[in-house]
All heavy atoms as an XYZ file, in Angstrom:
938
protein
N       0.853     -1.159      0.001
C       0.000     -0.004      0.002
C       0.904      1.235      0.006
O       1.863      1.318      0.752
C      -0.872     -0.079      1.266
C      -1.933      0.904      1.349
S      -3.183      0.584      2.629
C      -2.348     -0.307      3.908
N       0.580      2.206     -0.828
C       1.373      3.424     -0.946
C       0.621      4.587     -0.316
O      -0.510      4.881     -0.695
C       1.655      3.753     -2.436
O       2.283      2.627     -3.037
C       2.544      4.954     -2.573
N       1.274      5.234      0.649
C       0.717      6.419      1.300
C       1.681      7.581      1.059
O       2.888      7.381      1.006
C       0.556      6.194      2.809
C      -0.219      4.948      3.241
C      -0.288      4.883      4.751
C      -1.618      4.935      2.643
N       1.131      8.775      0.930
C       1.963      9.940      0.642
C       2.043     10.861      1.848
O       1.046     11.108      2.517
C       1.411     10.718     -0.557
C       1.716     10.060     -1.868
C       0.915      9.034     -2.340
C       2.813     10.437     -2.616
C       1.201      8.396     -3.544
C       3.107      9.826     -3.804
C       2.293      8.804     -4.281
N       3.259     11.361      2.094
C       3.509     12.316      3.172
C       4.299     13.491      2.598
O       4.775     13.437      1.478
C       4.260     11.647      4.327
C       3.378     10.645      5.055
C       3.413      9.295      4.714
C       2.494     11.052      6.040
C       2.584      8.378      5.354
C       1.664     10.147      6.684
C       1.719      8.812      6.344
O       0.896      7.922      6.974
N       4.457     14.544      3.398
C       5.030     15.789      2.918
C       6.481     15.957      3.361
O       6.789     15.808      4.536
C       4.196     16.987      3.439
C       4.783     18.298      2.955
C       2.744     16.861      3.003
N       7.347     16.279      2.393
C       8.725     16.673      2.696
C       8.732     18.208      2.622
O       8.707     18.785      1.542
C       9.713     16.083      1.703
N       8.712     18.841      3.789
C       8.617     20.303      3.871
C       9.889     20.942      3.342
O      10.997     20.553      3.700
C       8.340     20.736      5.333
C       8.309     22.253      5.442
C       7.024     20.139      5.818
N       9.707     21.915      2.421
C      10.838     22.682      1.877
C      11.737     21.894      0.939
O      12.844     22.317      0.639
N      11.268     20.767      0.434
C      12.085     19.899     -0.417
C      12.126     20.355     -1.877
O      12.975     19.923     -2.647
C      11.541     18.465     -0.336
C      12.389     17.465     -1.078
O      13.543     17.249     -0.658
O      11.893     16.917     -2.082
N      11.210     21.222     -2.267
C      11.166     21.809     -3.622
C      11.122     20.781     -4.743
O      11.730     20.952     -5.787
C      12.334     22.767     -3.823
N      10.408     19.691     -4.539
C      10.205     18.708     -5.601
C      11.347     17.746     -5.814
O      11.353     17.011     -6.794
N      12.336     17.691     -4.919
C      13.466     16.771     -5.108
C      13.071     15.319     -4.851
O      13.481     14.429     -5.566
C      14.611     17.146     -4.169
C      15.291     18.434     -4.521
C      16.488     18.682     -3.604
C      16.885     20.128     -3.665
N      16.774     20.820     -2.400
N      12.264     15.074     -3.806
C      11.937     13.708     -3.407
C      10.630     13.189     -4.000
O      10.307     12.016     -3.869
C      11.875     13.611     -1.879
N       9.885     14.070     -4.685
C       8.609     13.657     -5.261
C       7.924     14.859     -5.894
O       8.539     15.926     -6.000
N       6.658     14.713     -6.284
C       5.948     15.827     -6.923
C       5.948     17.077     -6.042
O       5.696     16.983     -4.838
C       4.520     15.279     -7.093
C       4.645     13.803     -7.018
C       5.828     13.523     -6.140
N       6.238     18.233     -6.651
C       6.247     19.481     -5.897
C       4.825     19.958     -5.702
O       4.001     19.940     -6.603
C       7.063     20.543     -6.631
C       7.238     21.807     -5.796
C       8.250     22.782     -6.372
O       8.876     22.471     -7.403
O       8.383     23.862     -5.786
N       4.550     20.390     -4.455
C       3.238     20.966     -4.134
C       3.488     22.336     -3.543
O       4.621     22.776     -3.439
C       2.433     20.049     -3.183
C       3.200     19.805     -1.882
C       2.096     18.737     -3.862
C       2.400     19.062     -0.834
N       2.423     23.034     -3.146
C       2.535     24.401     -2.662
C       3.586     24.635     -1.608
O       3.961     23.729     -0.875
N       4.047     25.857     -1.531
C       5.019     26.325     -0.518
C       6.365     25.616     -0.628
O       7.065     25.482      0.383
C       4.438     26.186      0.884
S       2.997     27.251      1.170
N       6.718     25.131     -1.809
C       8.024     24.516     -2.005
C       8.220     23.166     -1.347
O       9.330     22.767     -1.031
N       7.120     22.446     -1.115
C       7.170     21.128     -0.489
C       7.123     20.041     -1.564
O       6.818     20.301     -2.726
C       5.981     20.925      0.456
C       5.948     21.966      1.565
O       7.025     22.437      1.968
O       4.839     22.300      2.007
N       7.399     18.818     -1.160
C       7.280     17.646     -2.039
C       6.382     16.615     -1.399
O       6.304     16.526     -0.176
C       8.635     16.971     -2.270
O       9.529     17.843     -2.869
N       5.748     15.822     -2.231
C       5.019     14.648     -1.750
C       5.928     13.446     -1.927
O       6.548     13.281     -2.972
C       3.748     14.427     -2.569
C       2.527     15.195     -2.116
C       1.347     14.840     -3.000
C       2.190     14.934     -0.683
N       6.005     12.623     -0.910
C       6.878     11.460     -0.949
C       6.036     10.208     -0.711
O       5.277     10.119      0.251
C       7.989     11.570      0.127
C       8.877     10.339      0.094
C       8.812     12.835     -0.103
N       6.198      9.241     -1.619
C       5.497      7.971     -1.483
C       6.182      7.112     -0.437
O       7.402      7.014     -0.408
C       5.484      7.229     -2.821
N       5.395      6.529      0.453
C       5.921      5.577      1.426
C       5.173      4.270      1.232
O       4.010      4.261      0.829
C       5.730      6.068      2.882
O       4.330      6.148      3.160
C       6.369      7.431      3.083
N       5.836      3.182      1.482
C       5.215      1.867      1.303
C       4.983      1.198      2.650
O       5.830      1.234      3.525
C       6.134      0.949      0.474
C       6.403      1.467     -0.937
C       5.186      1.447     -1.830
O       4.325      0.572     -1.678
O       5.092      2.346     -2.695
N       3.816      0.607      2.796
C       3.556     -0.239      3.958
C       3.540     -1.664      3.445
O       3.616     -1.891      2.237
C       2.208      0.116      4.627
O       1.170     -0.108      3.691
C       2.176      1.552      5.089
N       3.448     -2.619      4.319
C       3.534     -4.027      3.932
C       2.677     -4.411      2.756
O       1.653     -3.777      2.500
N       3.079     -5.445      2.013
C       2.299     -5.883      0.843
C       1.005     -6.535      1.300
O       1.008     -7.620      1.881
C       3.227     -6.897      0.165
C       4.098     -7.394      1.257
C       4.221     -6.286      2.258
N      -0.085     -5.845      1.083
C      -1.390     -6.351      1.486
C      -2.346     -6.229      0.309
O      -2.266     -5.294     -0.461
C      -1.952     -5.562      2.674
C      -1.087     -5.666      3.922
C      -1.655     -4.815      5.024
C      -0.734     -4.851      6.232
N      -1.032     -3.822      7.189
N      -3.226     -7.183      0.214
C      -4.263     -7.124     -0.815
C      -5.594     -6.838     -0.140
O      -5.928     -7.435      0.882
C      -4.345     -8.461     -1.568
C      -3.190     -8.684     -2.536
C      -3.129     -7.646     -3.642
O      -4.183     -7.291     -4.204
O      -2.026     -7.169     -3.932
N      -6.344     -5.918     -0.689
C      -7.638     -5.553     -0.151
C      -8.667     -5.597     -1.260
O      -8.332     -5.401     -2.423
C      -7.590     -4.123      0.422
C      -6.630     -3.978      1.550
C      -5.327     -3.542      1.323
C      -7.011     -4.267      2.844
C      -4.436     -3.394      2.364
C      -6.125     -4.142      3.897
C      -4.828     -3.700      3.657
N      -9.902     -5.814     -0.885
C     -10.970     -5.765     -1.856
C     -11.067     -4.361     -2.436
O     -11.216     -4.179     -3.633
C     -12.324     -6.137     -1.190
O     -12.131     -7.350     -0.506
C     -13.408     -6.291     -2.218
N     -10.951     -3.354     -1.572
C     -10.995     -1.965     -2.011
C      -9.688     -1.284     -1.587
O      -9.541     -0.874     -0.443
C     -12.198     -1.257     -1.400
C     -12.360      0.159     -1.912
O     -11.394      0.805     -2.342
N     -13.585      0.670     -1.884
N      -8.765     -1.177     -2.528
C      -7.447     -0.606     -2.242
C      -7.545      0.861     -1.836
O      -6.783      1.331     -1.002
C      -6.543     -0.762     -3.479
C      -5.084     -0.505     -3.202
C      -4.433     -1.568     -2.311
O      -4.699     -2.739     -2.465
N      -3.599     -1.140     -1.409
N      -8.474      1.603     -2.444
C      -8.633      3.016     -2.106
C      -9.080      3.154     -0.652
O      -8.519      3.924      0.122
C      -9.638      3.717     -3.051
C      -9.870      5.162     -2.617
C      -9.122      3.655     -4.483
N     -10.070      2.376     -0.258
C     -10.561      2.419      1.122
C      -9.428      2.076      2.100
O      -9.221      2.780      3.090
C     -11.717      1.454      1.331
C     -12.223      1.425      2.766
C     -13.388      0.480      2.980
O     -13.722     -0.300      2.082
O     -13.970      0.546      4.081
N      -8.685      1.032      1.812
C      -7.603      0.603      2.704
C      -6.531      1.680      2.824
O      -6.071      1.993      3.920
C      -7.001     -0.701      2.193
N      -6.140      2.272      1.698
C      -5.082      3.290      1.714
C      -5.515      4.564      2.411
O      -4.791      5.103      3.246
C      -4.648      3.605      0.272
O      -4.080      2.467     -0.320
N      -6.696      5.068      2.079
C      -7.179      6.323      2.692
C      -7.432      6.112      4.180
O      -7.075      6.954      5.004
C      -8.448      6.840      1.970
C      -8.134      7.233      0.517
C      -9.070      7.999      2.737
C      -7.207      8.422      0.342
N      -8.007      4.972      4.539
C      -8.261      4.682      5.965
C      -6.955      4.632      6.743
O      -6.847      5.192      7.842
C      -9.047      3.361      6.119
O     -10.305      3.508      5.438
C      -9.301      3.017      7.567
N      -5.921      3.998      6.167
C      -4.618      3.930      6.827
C      -3.999      5.327      6.964
O      -3.435      5.663      8.009
C      -3.676      3.005      6.070
N      -4.125      6.138      5.916
C      -3.579      7.495      5.954
C      -4.285      8.318      7.035
O      -3.625      9.016      7.817
C      -3.759      8.164      4.581
C      -3.122      9.532      4.383
C      -1.608      9.438      4.476
C      -3.537     10.100      3.048
N      -5.607      8.230      7.103
C      -6.375      9.020      8.072
C      -6.186      8.507      9.510
O      -6.368      9.261     10.463
C      -7.864      9.004      7.709
C      -8.214      9.677      6.388
C      -9.690      9.500      6.097
C      -7.820     11.141      6.378
N      -5.831      7.244      9.664
C      -5.656      6.668     10.994
C      -4.378      7.152     11.665
O      -4.248      7.100     12.886
C      -5.628      5.135     10.902
N      -3.439      7.664     10.872
C      -2.165      8.127     11.415
C      -2.344      9.551     11.961
O      -2.515     10.486     11.193
C      -1.082      8.112     10.344
C       0.266      8.538     10.867
O       0.409      8.892     12.023
N       1.262      8.517     10.007
N      -2.328      9.707     13.285
C      -2.505     11.042     13.853
C      -1.191     11.651     14.357
O      -1.186     12.616     15.091
C      -3.574     11.038     14.954
C      -3.243     10.078     16.080
O      -2.172      9.444     16.047
O      -4.067      9.961     17.005
N      -0.070     11.078     13.899
C       1.225     11.634     14.250
C       1.605     12.731     13.265
O       1.356     12.613     12.073
C       2.292     10.541     14.222
N       2.199     13.813     13.762
C       2.637     14.917     12.913
C       3.794     14.510     12.013
O       3.900     14.965     10.892
C       3.108     16.109     13.778
C       1.990     16.861     14.433
C       1.313     17.851     13.502
O       1.827     18.183     12.442
N       0.156     18.315     13.884
N       4.687     13.672     12.538
C       5.874     13.253     11.795
C       5.800     11.744     11.542
O       5.302     10.996     12.382
C       7.146     13.544     12.596
C       7.333     15.007     12.946
C       7.811     15.849     11.784
O       8.551     15.334     10.930
O       7.422     17.037     11.708
N       6.313     11.321     10.425
C       6.332      9.903     10.081
C       7.657      9.316     10.603
O       8.674      9.377      9.935
C       6.223      9.702      8.567
C       6.123      8.258      8.093
C       4.847      7.604      8.616
C       6.155      8.197      6.575
N       7.611      8.807     11.837
C       8.804      8.233     12.458
C       9.936      9.233     12.453
O       9.751     10.418     12.719
N      11.130      8.783     12.124
C      12.297      9.676     12.071
C      12.657     10.032     10.642
O      13.765     10.457     10.348
C      13.480      9.022     12.771
O      13.801      7.799     12.132
N      11.720      9.864      9.725
C      11.957     10.099      8.305
C      12.064     11.576      7.953
O      12.546     11.937      6.896
C      10.840      9.484      7.470
O       9.612     10.170      7.739
N      11.529     12.444      8.825
C      11.477     13.868      8.522
C      10.261     14.230      7.694
O      10.047     15.389      7.369
N       9.460     13.229      7.315
C       8.263     13.513      6.519
C       7.138     13.955      7.448
O       6.987     13.465      8.561
C       7.837     12.267      5.732
C       8.854     11.790      4.698
C       8.335     10.540      4.007
C       9.147     12.870      3.671
N       6.323     14.873      6.947
C       5.245     15.439      7.756
C       3.900     14.916      7.301
O       3.667     14.699      6.118
C       5.285     16.961      7.578
C       4.260     17.674      8.380
C       4.766     19.030      8.845
N       3.737     19.608      9.670
C       2.827     20.447      9.215
N       2.847     20.838      7.975
N       1.900     20.911     10.015
N       3.003     14.733      8.254
C       1.649     14.307      7.981
C       0.727     15.511      8.187
O       0.376     15.846      9.310
C       1.260     13.159      8.927
C      -0.157     12.697      8.710
O      -0.784     13.033      7.712
N      -0.674     11.933      9.646
N       0.335     16.160      7.100
C      -0.505     17.357      7.182
C      -1.929     17.031      7.633
O      -2.668     17.912      8.026
C      -0.540     18.068      5.834
N      -2.294     15.756      7.618
C      -3.631     15.342      8.009
C      -3.750     15.032      9.503
O      -4.821     14.690      9.982
C      -4.041     14.091      7.218
C      -4.280     14.343      5.744
C      -4.167     13.064      4.950
C      -5.646     14.979      5.546
N      -2.659     15.140     10.246
C      -2.632     14.714     11.640
C      -3.704     15.363     12.508
O      -4.299     14.716     13.367
C      -1.248     14.967     12.243
N      -3.998     16.642     12.294
C      -4.957     17.364     13.133
C      -6.401     17.217     12.662
O      -7.316     17.610     13.358
C      -4.580     18.828     13.212
N      -6.591     16.645     11.460
C      -7.950     16.509     10.920
C      -8.640     15.296     11.518
O      -8.005     14.315     11.888
C      -7.889     16.364      9.393
O      -7.394     17.559      8.819
N      -9.968     15.398     11.610
C     -10.765     14.287     12.122
C     -11.673     13.822     10.983
O     -12.824     14.249     10.876
C     -11.590     14.762     13.332
C     -12.402     13.638     13.942
O     -12.071     12.452     13.694
O     -13.392     13.933     14.636
N     -11.107     13.006     10.107
C     -11.821     12.560      8.908
C     -11.979     11.045      8.900
O     -11.136     10.332      9.448
C     -11.046     12.974      7.653
C     -10.931     14.467      7.392
C      -9.893     14.739      6.317
C     -12.292     15.039      6.996
N     -13.051     10.590      8.280
C     -13.190      9.145      8.095
C     -13.685      8.836      6.691
O     -14.461      9.601      6.091
C     -14.101      8.519      9.146
C     -15.534      8.936      9.075
C     -16.384      8.261     10.156
O     -15.893      8.050     11.264
O     -17.548      7.955      9.859
N     -13.196      7.731      6.169
C     -13.550      7.269      4.829
C     -15.011      6.854      4.792
O     -15.488      6.178      5.698
C     -12.648      6.085      4.461
C     -12.986      5.442      3.144
C     -12.381      5.882      1.970
C     -13.913      4.406      3.074
C     -12.684      5.292      0.758
C     -14.218      3.817      1.859
C     -13.605      4.271      0.708
O     -13.920      3.673     -0.500
N     -15.740      7.260      3.742
C     -17.122      6.857      3.557
C     -17.240      5.936      2.345
O     -17.747      4.830      2.435
C     -18.057      8.075      3.385
C     -19.478      7.641      3.076
C     -18.013      8.965      4.626
N     -16.727      6.418      1.192
C     -16.817      5.609     -0.028
C     -15.877      6.177     -1.086
O     -15.337      7.270     -0.935
C     -18.252      5.617     -0.577
O     -18.604      6.915     -1.034
N     -15.694      5.395     -2.147
C     -14.932      5.872     -3.286
C     -15.520      5.245     -4.553
O     -16.151      4.198     -4.500
C     -13.451      5.522     -3.161
O     -13.279      4.128     -3.072
N     -15.275      5.920     -5.671
C     -15.790      5.445     -6.949
C     -14.810      5.867     -8.038
O     -14.301      6.983     -8.014
C     -17.162      6.076     -7.207
C     -17.810      5.665     -8.502
S     -19.327      6.584     -8.788
C     -18.687      8.107     -9.416
N     -14.540      4.960     -8.955
C     -13.690      5.285    -10.090
C     -14.569      5.434    -11.326
O     -15.398      4.577    -11.617
C     -12.626      4.178    -10.331
C     -11.825      4.468    -11.579
C     -11.696      4.057     -9.112
N     -14.403      6.544    -12.025
C     -15.113      6.780    -13.272
C     -14.081      7.236    -14.293
O     -13.578      8.345    -14.220
C     -16.187      7.861    -13.057
C     -17.032      8.083    -14.305
O     -16.950      7.261    -15.258
O     -17.771      9.083    -14.358
N     -13.732      6.331    -15.212
C     -12.690      6.651    -16.193
C     -11.353      6.780    -15.502
O     -10.906      5.873    -14.802
N     -10.730      7.968    -15.633
C      -9.409      8.191    -15.046
C      -9.491      9.035    -13.763
O      -8.507      9.621    -13.332
C      -8.494      8.887    -16.072
C      -7.012      8.813    -15.675
O      -6.592      7.767    -15.126
O      -6.310      9.807    -15.883
N     -10.694      9.103    -13.162
C     -10.888      9.914    -11.955
C     -11.425      9.044    -10.819
O     -12.391      8.309    -11.011
C     -11.884     11.074    -12.206
C     -12.065     11.914    -10.952
C     -11.440     11.928    -13.365
N     -10.777      9.150     -9.668
C     -11.306      8.498     -8.470
C     -11.900      9.596     -7.584
O     -11.290     10.644     -7.396
C     -10.224      7.679     -7.694
C      -9.066      8.564     -7.249
C     -10.839      6.954     -6.507
N     -13.115      9.358     -7.120
C     -13.763     10.293     -6.194
C     -13.834      9.623     -4.827
O     -14.324      8.491     -4.715
C     -15.184     10.637     -6.671
O     -15.080     11.224     -7.986
C     -15.859     11.636     -5.735
N     -13.328     10.308     -3.821
C     -13.324      9.775     -2.459
C     -14.213     10.664     -1.598
O     -14.066     11.887     -1.586
C     -11.894      9.749     -1.874
C     -11.913      9.254     -0.437
C     -10.988      8.883     -2.719
N     -15.150     10.029     -0.900
C     -16.046     10.750      0.001
C     -15.597     10.508      1.438
O     -15.417      9.376      1.850
C     -17.487     10.276     -0.169
C     -18.046     10.607     -1.525
C     -19.516     10.177     -1.679
N     -19.990     10.494     -2.999
C     -20.420     11.692     -3.369
N     -20.432     12.684     -2.520
N     -20.823     11.899     -4.605
N     -15.439     11.636      2.170
C     -15.033     11.577      3.575
C     -16.044     12.332      4.412
O     -16.701     13.252      3.920
C     -13.658     12.230      3.759
C     -12.519     11.723      2.900
C     -11.280     12.603      3.086
C     -12.184     10.287      3.227
N     -16.164     11.965      5.665
C     -16.961     12.714      6.627
C     -16.023     13.205      7.719
O     -14.975     12.609      7.948
C     -18.072     11.856      7.235
C     -19.265     11.728      6.325
O     -19.424     12.491      5.375
N     -20.117     10.778      6.613
N     -16.451     14.275      8.390
C     -15.656     14.803      9.489
C     -15.201     16.224      9.232
O     -15.792     16.940      8.419
N     -14.123     16.595      9.926
C     -13.634     17.967      9.859
C     -12.179     17.995      9.427
O     -11.370     17.213      9.907
C     -13.785     18.637     11.227
N     -11.877     18.920      8.504
C     -10.499     19.138      8.052
C      -9.917     20.242      8.920
O     -10.545     21.271      9.122
C     -10.453     19.582      6.579
C      -9.018     19.752      6.110
C     -11.180     18.603      5.700
N      -8.714     20.010      9.430
C      -8.049     21.016     10.247
C      -6.721     21.381      9.590
O      -5.842     20.545      9.433
C      -7.811     20.466     11.645
O      -7.170     21.433     12.432
N      -6.613     22.662      9.181
C      -5.416     23.154      8.517
C      -4.806     24.261      9.353
O      -5.518     25.079      9.921
C      -5.770     23.691      7.132
O      -4.665     24.339      6.562
N      -3.477     24.287      9.417
C      -2.829     25.348     10.172
C      -2.356     26.483      9.264
O      -1.459     27.231      9.607
C      -1.666     24.785     11.007
O      -0.763     24.104     10.185
N      -2.962     26.617      8.076
C      -2.659     27.772      7.239
C      -2.538     27.463      5.769
O      -2.741     26.332      5.326
N      -2.184     28.495      4.999
C      -2.167     28.393      3.542
C      -1.175     27.357      3.035
O      -1.405     26.745      2.008
C      -1.851     29.745      2.884
O      -0.732     30.316      3.537
C      -3.030     30.674      2.946
N      -0.075     27.128      3.727
C       0.871     26.095      3.265
C       0.346     24.690      3.559
O       0.664     23.747      2.837
C       2.245     26.278      3.900
S       3.170     27.625      3.153
N      -0.443     24.544      4.622
C      -0.989     23.234      4.962
C      -2.096     22.803      4.001
O      -2.284     21.618      3.777
C      -1.527     23.219      6.393
C      -0.669     22.384      7.322
O       0.406     21.915      6.894
O      -1.089     22.174      8.481
N      -2.842     23.764      3.452
C      -3.965     23.422      2.569
C      -3.544     22.513      1.413
O      -4.108     21.427      1.247
C      -4.659     24.676      2.043
C      -5.433     25.428      3.131
O      -5.453     24.967      4.290
O      -6.019     26.477      2.804
N      -2.533     22.909      0.592
C      -2.157     22.024     -0.509
C      -1.534     20.706     -0.023
O      -1.657     19.674     -0.672
C      -1.151     22.835     -1.325
C      -0.648     23.898     -0.402
C      -1.766     24.170      0.560
N      -0.892     20.728      1.136
C      -0.326     19.485      1.682
C      -1.434     18.495      1.959
O      -1.337     17.310      1.626
C       0.436     19.789      2.981
C       1.674     20.629      2.778
C       2.251     21.088      4.115
N       3.404     21.953      3.916
C       3.840     22.812      4.824
N       3.242     22.923      5.988
N       4.912     23.549      4.565
N      -2.505     18.963      2.599
C      -3.643     18.104      2.943
C      -4.284     17.560      1.676
O      -4.509     16.361      1.540
C      -4.666     18.901      3.785
C      -4.100     19.158      5.191
C      -6.007     18.187      3.845
C      -4.876     20.177      5.998
N      -4.604     18.448      0.742
C      -5.276     18.065     -0.497
C      -4.446     17.043     -1.271
O      -4.952     15.999     -1.688
C      -5.579     19.316     -1.373
C      -6.070     18.903     -2.754
C      -6.579     20.217     -0.681
N      -3.172     17.351     -1.469
C      -2.345     16.481     -2.304
C      -2.007     15.144     -1.624
O      -1.889     14.130     -2.305
C      -1.084     17.218     -2.755
C      -1.358     18.457     -3.588
C      -2.205     18.198     -4.835
O      -2.066     17.134     -5.465
O      -3.014     19.079     -5.187
N      -1.854     15.136     -0.313
C      -1.639     13.857      0.389
C      -2.805     12.918      0.111
O      -2.605     11.758     -0.222
C      -1.571     14.104      1.913
C      -0.199     13.945      2.503
C      -0.236     13.963      4.017
O      -0.375     15.007      4.636
N      -0.115     12.795      4.612
N      -4.011     13.438      0.222
C      -5.203     12.618     -0.036
C      -5.311     12.233     -1.510
O      -5.550     11.073     -1.837
C      -6.458     13.367      0.404
C      -6.670     13.461      1.922
C      -7.697     14.524      2.259
C      -7.108     12.094      2.465
N      -5.128     13.214     -2.396
C      -5.303     12.944     -3.835
C      -4.288     11.920     -4.360
O      -4.662     10.979     -5.053
C      -5.202     14.228     -4.652
C      -6.459     15.078     -4.581
C      -6.393     16.242     -5.530
C      -7.726     16.973     -5.583
N      -7.702     18.073     -6.574
N      -3.006     12.107     -4.025
C      -1.988     11.190     -4.537
C      -2.156      9.788     -3.950
O      -1.963      8.801     -4.652
C      -0.576     11.726     -4.262
C      -0.078     12.618     -5.372
C      -0.470     13.945     -5.449
C       0.781     12.137     -6.356
C      -0.024     14.771     -6.476
C       1.237     12.952     -7.382
C       0.837     14.250     -7.428
O       1.274     15.061     -8.439
N      -2.538      9.700     -2.687
C      -2.776      8.391     -2.084
C      -3.950      7.700     -2.789
O      -3.870      6.522     -3.157
C      -3.033      8.518     -0.575
O      -1.862      9.070      0.042
C      -3.336      7.169      0.060
N      -5.017      8.450     -3.054
C      -6.194      7.881     -3.727
C      -5.880      7.493     -5.172
O      -6.251      6.410     -5.628
C      -7.355      8.891     -3.703
N      -5.180      8.363     -5.917
C      -4.860      8.084     -7.331
C      -3.968      6.843     -7.444
O      -4.168      6.015     -8.336
C      -4.153      9.278     -7.976
C      -5.057     10.466     -8.208
S      -4.262     11.831     -9.126
C      -2.803     12.197     -8.174
N      -2.986      6.726     -6.566
C      -2.085      5.586     -6.615
C      -2.841      4.304     -6.310
O      -2.668      3.293     -6.988
C      -0.916      5.782     -5.628
O      -0.241      6.994     -5.989
C       0.059      4.629     -5.681
N      -3.694      4.348     -5.309
C      -4.477      3.156     -4.934
C      -5.440      2.740     -6.042
O      -5.649      1.552     -6.288
C      -5.239      3.414     -3.642
N      -6.037      3.744     -6.716
C      -7.045      3.458     -7.739
C      -6.435      3.251     -9.120
O      -7.098      2.762    -10.031
C      -8.066      4.598     -7.800
N      -5.179      3.678     -9.298
C      -4.548      3.580    -10.611
C      -5.106      4.597    -11.587
O      -5.181      4.346    -12.794
N      -5.495      5.770    -11.081
C      -6.056      6.826    -11.938
C      -5.111      8.009    -12.011
O      -4.168      8.109    -11.237
C      -7.431      7.318    -11.402
O      -7.231      7.907    -10.106
C      -8.438      6.183    -11.315
N      -5.395      8.927    -12.919
C      -4.563     10.114    -13.081
C      -5.101     11.334    -12.374
O      -4.439     12.352    -12.297
N      -6.341     11.240    -11.859
C      -6.959     12.373    -11.166
C      -7.734     11.869     -9.970
O      -8.194     10.720     -9.959
C      -7.911     13.127    -12.090
C      -7.269     13.787    -13.269
C      -8.295     14.499    -14.143
O      -9.457     14.631    -13.797
N      -7.847     14.966    -15.296
N      -7.888     12.754     -8.982
C      -8.704     12.429     -7.820
C      -9.497     13.635     -7.384
O      -9.042     14.776     -7.514
C      -7.813     11.959     -6.666
N     -10.684     13.372     -6.899
C     -11.519     14.412     -6.314
C     -11.839     13.956     -4.899
O     -12.265     12.824     -4.695
C     -12.807     14.584     -7.133
C     -13.673     15.707     -6.623
C     -14.858     15.957     -7.544
O     -15.853     15.211     -7.438
O     -14.766     16.885     -8.369
N     -11.592     14.834     -3.936
C     -11.832     14.499     -2.535
C     -12.995     15.345     -2.048
O     -12.973     16.581     -2.149
C     -10.577     14.791     -1.657
C      -9.325     14.137     -2.244
C     -10.841     14.379     -0.209
C      -9.321     12.645     -2.290
N     -14.040     14.695     -1.525
C     -15.208     15.385     -1.003
C     -15.286     15.181      0.504
O     -15.146     14.064      0.987
C     -16.484     14.853     -1.645
C     -16.555     14.902     -3.178
C     -17.831     14.239     -3.679
C     -16.480     16.344     -3.667
N     -15.485     16.273      1.225
C     -15.663     16.221      2.669
C     -17.066     16.709      2.969
O     -17.408     17.847      2.641
C     -14.619     17.081      3.414
C     -14.862     17.058      4.921
C     -13.206     16.611      3.098
N     -17.866     15.845      3.569
C     -19.273     16.172      3.840
C     -19.968     16.637      2.559
O     -20.783     17.539      2.565
C     -19.389     17.240      4.936
C     -18.773     16.859      6.270
C     -19.545     15.793      7.044
O     -20.737     15.576      6.744
O     -18.944     15.166      7.932
N     -19.603     16.028      1.412
C     -20.234     16.326      0.133
C     -19.669     17.521     -0.613
O     -20.103     17.820     -1.729
N     -18.712     18.230     -0.020
C     -18.145     19.431     -0.641
C     -16.689     19.167     -1.017
O     -15.961     18.486     -0.293
C     -18.207     20.586      0.380
C     -17.901     21.939     -0.184
C     -18.078     23.058      0.855
O     -18.602     22.813      1.946
O     -17.670     24.177      0.544
N     -16.254     19.721     -2.166
C     -14.844     19.564     -2.570
C     -13.944     20.068     -1.453
O     -14.190     21.131     -0.882
C     -14.553     20.320     -3.853
C     -15.119     19.657     -5.078
C     -14.642     20.369     -6.340
C     -15.197     19.657     -7.554
N     -14.691     20.254     -8.784
N     -12.886     19.315     -1.171
C     -11.999     19.659     -0.052
C     -11.382     21.039     -0.236
O     -11.181     21.772      0.733
C     -10.942     18.569      0.185
C     -10.239     18.814      1.542
C      -9.966     18.465     -0.988
C      -9.419     17.650      2.028
N     -11.087     21.436     -1.476
C     -10.514     22.765     -1.714
C     -11.464     23.866     -1.242
O     -11.037     24.867     -0.694
C     -10.191     22.958     -3.211
C      -9.105     22.045     -3.740
C      -9.611     20.663     -4.216
O     -10.764     20.302     -3.963
O      -8.804     19.971     -4.861
N     -12.787     23.653     -1.457
C     -13.784     24.636     -1.022
C     -13.923     24.636      0.494
O     -14.078     25.669      1.118
C     -15.125     24.357     -1.702
C     -15.075     24.597     -3.191
C     -16.275     24.002     -3.944
O     -17.272     23.651     -3.290
O     -16.187     23.919     -5.166
N     -13.838     23.435      1.079
C     -13.920     23.330      2.544
C     -12.773     24.091      3.189
O     -12.960     24.825      4.137
C     -13.854     21.837      2.970
O     -14.925     21.132      2.336
C     -13.948     21.676      4.461
N     -11.570     23.926      2.632
C     -10.387     24.600      3.187
C     -10.430     26.108      2.944
O     -10.046     26.881      3.819
C      -9.109     24.011      2.597
C      -8.747     22.625      3.117
C      -7.686     21.976      2.220
C      -8.273     22.679      4.567
N     -10.896     26.536      1.777
C     -10.890     27.968      1.458
C     -11.918     28.733      2.297
O     -11.809     29.940      2.457
C     -11.154     28.203     -0.026
O     -12.479     27.867     -0.359
N     -12.904     28.022      2.843
C     -13.935     28.701      3.643
C     -13.522     28.800      5.109
O     -14.266     29.333      5.929
C     -15.269     27.982      3.510
O     -15.201     26.690      4.095
N     -12.351     28.292      5.475
C     -11.912     28.323      6.896
C     -11.296     29.666      7.209
O     -10.670     30.290      6.435
C     -10.904     27.199      7.174
C     -11.558     25.839      7.009
C     -11.125     24.948      8.138
C     -11.808     23.613      8.068
N     -13.117     23.558      8.605
């Protein structure tokens, strides 16, 4: 299972560059097969409430959020993930970290090129921009 975490200030060296000069870094957990890979990956990502991923230096921007997986659906090259709960961001740099951690984890699990994350039925970008 592949989960994504944030390398703060890495400027795209270790993975895809996201806002504020950070990178997303893929991490692997044990080889497991699930009926729904998206559910397993997103649930594992949301279950981690630690700010830092061990001693790796990678940051978990989702640590303060209280979200739970509801469902996911793949349509063509887009995976849509529905979550319930509350997103907690500590500012403008955290917003893209949160969004991209979820999107890249979902896209990798689903094998798609795009992801849409909905929180309480609303796009996560809109949820964050209204805070």
